[in-house]
KOLRODO-440191 format. One record per residue: x, y, z of N, C-alpha, C, O, CB in turn; residue in one letter. Coordinates in steps of 0.001 Angstrom, whole numbers, plus 524288, in hexadecimal, padded with zeros to 5 digits. Each point is the difference from the previous one (the first is absolute). Glycine has a CB too. Layout:
<nodes>
+-------+-------+-------+-------+-------+-------+-------+-------+-------+-------+-------+-------+-------+-------+-------+---+
|   n.x |   n.y |   n.z |  ca.x |  ca.y |  ca.z |   c.x |   c.y |   c.z |   o.x |   o.y |   o.z |  cb.x |  cb.y |  cb.z | r |
+-------+-------+-------+-------+-------+-------+-------+-------+-------+-------+-------+-------+-------+-------+-------+---+
|     X |     Y |     Z |     X |     Y |     Z |     X |     Y |     Z |     X |     Y |     Z |     X |     Y |     Z | A |
...
+-------+-------+-------+-------+-------+-------+-------+-------+-------+-------+-------+-------+-------+-------+-------+---+
</nodes>
This chain:
<nodes>
+-------+-------+-------+-------+-------+-------+-------+-------+-------+-------+-------+-------+-------+-------+-------+---+
|   n.x |   n.y |   n.z |  ca.x |  ca.y |  ca.z |   c.x |   c.y |   c.z |   o.x |   o.y |   o.z |  cb.x |  cb.y |  cb.z | r |
+-------+-------+-------+-------+-------+-------+-------+-------+-------+-------+-------+-------+-------+-------+-------+---+
| E9115 | 47088 | 78A93 | 8021C | 7FE23 | 804E9 | 800E6 | 80476 | 803E3 | 80258 | 7FF28 | 8041D | 801D2 | 7F97B | 7F709 | M |
| 7FA05 | 80C0D | 8039C | 800AC | 80473 | 80380 | 7FB7E | 80053 | 803D7 | 7FBAA | 7FE55 | 7FEC6 | 8094A | 8066D | 7FA46 | L |
| 7FC04 | 7FD62 | 80B9A | 7FBD3 | 80098 | 803DD | 7FB9A | 8037C | 7FDF4 | 800D5 | 80343 | 7FC91 | 805C3 | 7FB84 | 80A91 | P |
| 7F4C6 | 8007E | 7FB02 | 7FB6A | 802FF | 7FE51 | 800C8 | 805D7 | 800A1 | 7FE06 | 8030C | 7FCD9 | 7FC6D | 7F56D | 80592 | A |
| 8086A | 80925 | 8019D | 800EA | 80594 | 800CF | 80304 | 8025C | 7FB70 | 7FF7F | 804A8 | 7FEEA | 80075 | 7F9E4 | 80AC4 | V |
| 80320 | 7FE52 | 7F3AF | 8031C | 801D5 | 7FB8E | 7FCD5 | 7FFD0 | 7FAF9 | 8005E | 8038B | 7FCC5 | 807C7 | 7F95A | 807AB | I |
| 7F4CB | 7FF11 | 7FAE3 | 7FD2F | 7FF47 | 7FB17 | 7FAAC | 80290 | 7FFED | 7FD28 | 7FF89 | 7FC27 | 80791 | 7F83D | 802D3 | T |
| 7F9E2 | 80AEB | 80535 | 7FAE3 | 80287 | 8005A | 7FF5C | 80489 | 7FC41 | 802EB | 8007C | 7FC35 | 7FCD2 | 7FCDA | 80CFB | G |
| 7FC88 | 805EA | 7F7D8 | 7FEA2 | 80468 | 7FCAD | 804A1 | 80390 | 7FEFE | 80332 | 800F4 | 80377 | 7F3CC | 7FE8F | 7FFF8 | S |
| 80953 | 80271 | 7F7CD | 8042F | 8039B | 7FE96 | 7FDED | 80588 | 7FF63 | 802B7 | 8035F | 7FDE6 | 80206 | 7F555 | 7FDAD | T |
| 7F68C | 80845 | 80634 | 7FDC7 | 8053A | 7FF72 | 802D3 | 803D7 | 80386 | 801B4 | 7FEAE | 8044C | 7F59F | 7FD70 | 7F970 | S |
| 8091F | 80898 | 80060 | 8028B | 80426 | 802EA | 7FBD8 | 802EE | 8030F | 7FC0C | 801A5 | 7FDD0 | 80B2F | 7FF2B | 7FB73 | V |
| 7F9AB | 7FFD3 | 80BC4 | 7FC35 | 8029E | 80353 | 801E3 | 80566 | 801A5 | 7FD78 | 80294 | 8032C | 7FF82 | 7F4BA | 7FFF9 | T |
| 8076F | 80A6C | 7FABB | 80235 | 80509 | 80177 | 7FDC5 | 80462 | 7FCAB | 7FEB8 | 7FF46 | 7FB6C | 80970 | 7FC3A | 8076D | A |
| 7F76D | 80909 | 7FF8E | 7FE12 | 80495 | 7FD34 | 80482 | 80340 | 7FDD8 | 7FF3C | 8031F | 7FC6C | 7F8D7 | 7FCFB | 80954 | A |
| 80C94 | 7FF33 | 7FC5E | 80485 | 80313 | 7FE63 | 8041D | 7FC6F | 7FD91 | 8005E | 7FB62 | 8014E | 7FDD7 | 80B36 | 805D1 | R |
| 804DE | 7FBA1 | 7F555 | 80416 | 7FD02 | 7FD62 | 803DA | 7FDB6 | 803EB | 8018A | 7FB79 | 7FF7E | 7FD7E | 80A3F | 7F8AA | L |
| 80285 | 7FD4A | 80BAE | 803CF | 7FE18 | 803D5 | 7FDE4 | 7FB45 | 802F9 | 802EB | 7FC59 | 8011D | 800A2 | 80CC0 | 7FFC6 | S |
| 7F76F | 7F6F3 | 80064 | 7FD9C | 7FB8D | 802BA | 7FFB1 | 7FB45 | 7FC6F | 80104 | 7FB9F | 801B6 | 7F9CF | 80A8A | 803D9 | E |
| 803CC | 7FAA6 | 7F583 | 7FFA2 | 7FBB5 | 7FC3F | 80559 | 7FD8F | 7FF21 | 8007E | 7FB3A | 7FFB0 | 7F7E0 | 80923 | 7FBF6 | A |
| 80BA9 | 7FEEE | 803F6 | 8054D | 7FE10 | 7FF2E | 801BC | 7FCBE | 804B0 | 80277 | 7FBED | 7FF55 | 7FFA2 | 80BEA | 7FB0E | R |
| 7FCA5 | 7F9E9 | 80A51 | 8015E | 7FD23 | 804B9 | 7FD3B | 7FAB5 | 80029 | 80263 | 7FC0D | 8015A | 7FEFE | 80C75 | 80359 | L |
| 7F993 | 7F76B | 7F9EB | 7FD1B | 7FB12 | 7FFCF | 80274 | 7FC43 | 7FC12 | 800AB | 7FB5F | 8011E | 7F720 | 8095C | 80167 | Q |
| 8098D | 7FD4B | 7F8E1 | 80249 | 7FCB3 | 7FBEC | 80545 | 7FDE4 | 801C3 | 8011A | 7FB5D | 7FF5A | 7FA3A | 809D1 | 7F9BF | W |
| 807F0 | 7FE32 | 80921 | 8052E | 7FE5B | 801B0 | 7FFA3 | 7FBE7 | 80454 | 802E8 | 7FC2B | 7FFF7 | 800A0 | 80CA6 | 7FD94 | E |
| 7F8E9 | 7F7FB | 8062C | 7FF4B | 7FC38 | 80435 | 7FE77 | 7FAAB | 7FDC7 | 80223 | 7FBFD | 80191 | 7FB39 | 80B46 | 8048D | R |
| 7FEFC | 7F8BC | 7F649 | 7FE40 | 7FB15 | 7FD96 | 8045F | 7FD6F | 7FCE4 | 8009F | 7FB3C | 80025 | 7F64C | 80851 | 7FF65 | R |
| 80C1E | 7FF99 | 7FDA5 | 8045A | 7FE08 | 7FCE6 | 803FF | 7FD3D | 80378 | 801E4 | 7FBC9 | 7FEAC | 7FCB8 | 80B74 | 7FAD8 | F |
| 802A8 | 7FB27 | 80AEA | 803CA | 7FDB0 | 8039A | 7FDB4 | 7FB27 | 802A1 | 802C4 | 7FC24 | 800C1 | 8013B | 80CBD | 800C5 | V |
| 7F70B | 7F746 | 7FFDE | 7FD7D | 7FB61 | 80258 | 80030 | 7FB5E | 7FC3F | 8010E | 7FB9B | 801A5 | 7F905 | 80A40 | 8039A | E |
| 804EE | 7FB11 | 7F5CE | 8002C | 7FBCC | 7FC1A | 80591 | 7FDF1 | 7FF74 | 800D2 | 7FB45 | 7FFB6 | 7F78E | 808BE | 7FB7A | V |
| 80B6E | 7FF7F | 804AD | 80576 | 7FE5A | 7FF9E | 80193 | 7FCAE | 804B0 | 802B5 | 7FC12 | 7FF65 | 7FF51 | 80C05 | 7FB7A | A |
| 7FC4F | 7F977 | 809C9 | 8011A | 7FCEA | 804B5 | 7FD78 | 7FA9E | 7FFB6 | 80266 | 7FC19 | 80175 | 7FE37 | 80C2C | 803B6 | L |
| 7FA94 | 7F784 | 7F8F7 | 7FD4A | 7FAFB | 7FF87 | 802C1 | 7FC7B | 7FC16 | 8009F | 7FB55 | 800F6 | 7F6EA | 80905 | 80150 | A |
| 80A1D | 7FDD4 | 7F958 | 802CF | 7FCE6 | 7FC0F | 80522 | 7FDDC | 8021A | 801AE | 7FBBF | 7FE85 | 7FA3D | 809B0 | 7FA85 | R |
| 80690 | 7FD8C | 80A6D | 80502 | 7FE69 | 8023D | 7FF4A | 7FCA8 | 804E2 | 803CC | 7FEC6 | 802AF | 8002F | 8095D | 7F9BB | A |
| 7F73D | 7F66B | 804B6 | 7FEF6 | 7FCBA | 8048C | 80135 | 802BA | 80522 | 8011B | 7FD71 | 803EB | 800CD | 7FAE1 | 7F697 | G |
| 7FDE3 | 80CE9 | 8057E | 8010E | 802F9 | 804B7 | 805BB | 80144 | 800DA | 8015A | 802B4 | 803BE | 7F6ED | 7F924 | 7FFF7 | G |
| 80B15 | 80240 | 7F8E7 | 80598 | 80110 | 8007E | 80132 | 8059D | 7FE76 | 7FF4F | 80188 | 7FB7F | 802AF | 7F50C | 802A9 | S |
| 7FFCE | 80C73 | 8059E | 8013F | 80576 | 7FEDF | 804A9 | 8007E | 7FC57 | 8000E | 80362 | 7FC96 | 7FC60 | 7FF12 | 80C1F | R |
| 80777 | 7FA35 | 7F7FB | 8049D | 80041 | 7FC9C | 7FE86 | 7FF04 | 7FA54 | 801AF | 802D3 | 7FC7E | 803EC | 7FA2F | 80AF2 | S |
| 7F747 | 7FF04 | 7F7B3 | 7FE4E | 7FEC1 | 7FAAE | 7FC70 | 80445 | 7FDD5 | 80067 | 80165 | 7FB6A | 80055 | 7F50A | 806A5 | R |
| 7FBCD | 80BA1 | 80132 | 7FC8C | 8043A | 7FE58 | 8032B | 804C4 | 7FE65 | 7FEF4 | 80262 | 7FBF4 | 7FA09 | 7FA49 | 80A08 | T |
| 80AE0 | 804B9 | 7FD2D | 80354 | 8047B | 7FEC5 | 802B2 | 7FF2A | 7FABD | 80012 | 80381 | 7FCB6 | 80155 | 7FE38 | 80CEA | A |
| 800C3 | 7F9B8 | 7F59E | 802A9 | 7FEC7 | 7FB0D | 7FC37 | 80056 | 7FB71 | 80147 | 8024A | 7FBF7 | 804FD | 7F7E5 | 808CE | R |
| 7F51D | 80395 | 7FBCF | 7FC19 | 80010 | 7FBCB | 7FE41 | 8058A | 7FEA4 | 7FECA | 80123 | 7FB7D | 7FE38 | 7F60F | 8076C | D |
| 802DD | 80C3D | 800FF | 7FE4C | 8055E | 7FF23 | 80477 | 803AD | 7FE82 | 7FF24 | 8049D | 7FEF1 | 7F9BD | 7F9BB | 80761 | L |
| 80BE7 | 7FF8F | 7F99B | 8047A | 80337 | 7FEA1 | 8019B | 803AC | 8045D | 80200 | 80443 | 7FF03 | 7FB3A | 7FB27 | 7F7CD | G |
| 801E7 | 7FEEF | 80DFF | 80159 | 8031B | 80497 | 8040F | 7FD22 | 8033B | 800B6 | 7FB46 | 7FF7A | 7F659 | 808C6 | 8009C | L |
| 80B98 | 7FEE3 | 80342 | 80328 | 7FD72 | 803FD | 7FC40 | 7FE27 | 8043E | 7FB7F | 801AF | 8002A | 80C97 | 803F2 | 7FDDE | T |
| 7F9BA | 7F6F5 | 8055A | 7FCA4 | 7FE3D | 80442 | 7FE9B | 80496 | 8038B | 7FB91 | 80070 | 801CE | 80885 | 7F69B | 7FDD2 | R |
| 7FFBF | 80C62 | 8015E | 7FF04 | 8049C | 8032B | 7FC0D | 8039D | 7FD58 | 7FCA4 | 80243 | 80298 | 80C6C | 7FD0D | 8011D | Q |
| 7F75A | 80139 | 7F71D | 7FC47 | 80335 | 7FD1A | 7FA82 | 7FDD6 | 8006E | 7FC3E | 802EF | 8009F | 80AD7 | 7FF9D | 7F93D | G |
| 7F874 | 7F847 | 805CE | 7FADD | 7FD88 | 80096 | 7FDD0 | 800FA | 8056F | 7FB5C | 8011C | 80094 | 8072D | 7F804 | 7F8EF | L |
| 800C2 | 80679 | 80A78 | 7FE29 | 800F0 | 80559 | 7FDF0 | 8058C | 8009E | 7FC24 | 800D9 | 802BD | 80A55 | 7F89D | 80095 | L |
| 7FC0B | 80A4F | 7FA2F | 7FE22 | 80563 | 80030 | 7FAB8 | 80081 | 7FD4B | 7FC85 | 802B6 | 801EA | 80CBE | 8007A | 7FE42 | K |
| 7F627 | 7FA30 | 7FB5A | 7FB07 | 8001F | 7FD2B | 7FBBA | 7FD79 | 8034C | 7FBB1 | 80219 | 8006F | 80914 | 7FD9D | 7F6EE | V |
| 7FC6C | 7FBCC | 80AF3 | 7FC2B | 7FD4E | 8034D | 7FE53 | 80375 | 80493 | 7FB64 | 80035 | 8015A | 8088F | 7F726 | 7FC1F | L |
| 7FFC6 | 80B4F | 804DB | 7FEC7 | 80372 | 8045E | 7FC88 | 80485 | 7FE32 | 7FC24 | 80145 | 80293 | 80C62 | 7FC4F | 801BA | S |
| 7F8D1 | 804D3 | 7F757 | 7FCFE | 8046D | 7FDF8 | 7FA72 | 7FE65 | 7FEA8 | 7FC5A | 8030E | 800B1 | 80BDF | 800DB | 7FBD7 | R |
| 7F71D | 7F74B | 8018B | 7FAE1 | 7FE1E | 7FE72 | 7FCEA | 7FD94 | 80484 | 7FB82 | 7FE6C | 7FF55 | 8082B | 80013 | 7F7D9 | L |
| 7FEC1 | 8013C | 80D5D | 7FD5E | 7FDAF | 80488 | 7FFB5 | 7FA25 | 7FFB9 | 7FC77 | 7FDA5 | 80240 | 7FE71 | 80A5F | 7FE8E | G |
| 808C5 | 7F58F | 7FC74 | 7FFFD | 7FA53 | 7FF5D | 80458 | 7FD5D | 80319 | 80041 | 7FB33 | 8001E | 7FBEB | 8060B | 7F710 | L |
| 8072E | 801B5 | 80B47 | 80492 | 7FDC3 | 802A6 | 7FE7E | 7FC21 | 80435 | 80239 | 7FBBE | 80032 | 80292 | 80C6B | 7FDF9 | A |
| 7F78E | 7F921 | 8052B | 7FE90 | 7FC87 | 80452 | 7FD2C | 7FB1E | 7FE0A | 80056 | 7FBE2 | 80277 | 7FF0B | 80BEA | 8036E | S |
| 7FDE5 | 7F898 | 7F5CB | 7FD1A | 7FB90 | 7FDE9 | 80396 | 7FBF2 | 7FD9B | 7FE6F | 7FB80 | 7FF59 | 7FA12 | 80A61 | 7FF06 | A |
| 80C54 | 7FB9D | 80049 | 80382 | 7FC57 | 7FD5F | 8047C | 7FE35 | 80361 | 8034A | 7FCFF | 7FE33 | 7FA59 | 80736 | 7F998 | T |
| 8029B | 7FD8E | 80D1C | 8044D | 7FE66 | 80363 | 7FF89 | 7FA42 | 80156 | 7FBC8 | 7FE06 | 80133 | 804CD | 80B02 | 80277 | E |
| 803D7 | 7F45D | 7FC17 | 80000 | 7FA65 | 80117 | 80324 | 7FEC9 | 804DB | 8006F | 7FB76 | 80185 | 7FE97 | 802B6 | 7F4FF | A |
+-------+-------+-------+-------+-------+-------+-------+-------+-------+-------+-------+-------+-------+-------+-------+---+
</nodes>
């Protein structure tokens, strides 16, 4: 029931560990958001973060604007 962007290829396209880790973390958070139906509060709880902590992660990953409601 997840969007195609989430269930698509899981191949890593990064040449450096830091880039691969960023790709993995971005995908992990995107999946958590999809599971929570876009609810940031629920996503934060599911990930063991505060809502403010999740907002910082979203900003760092460049996902903040995509999830604003």
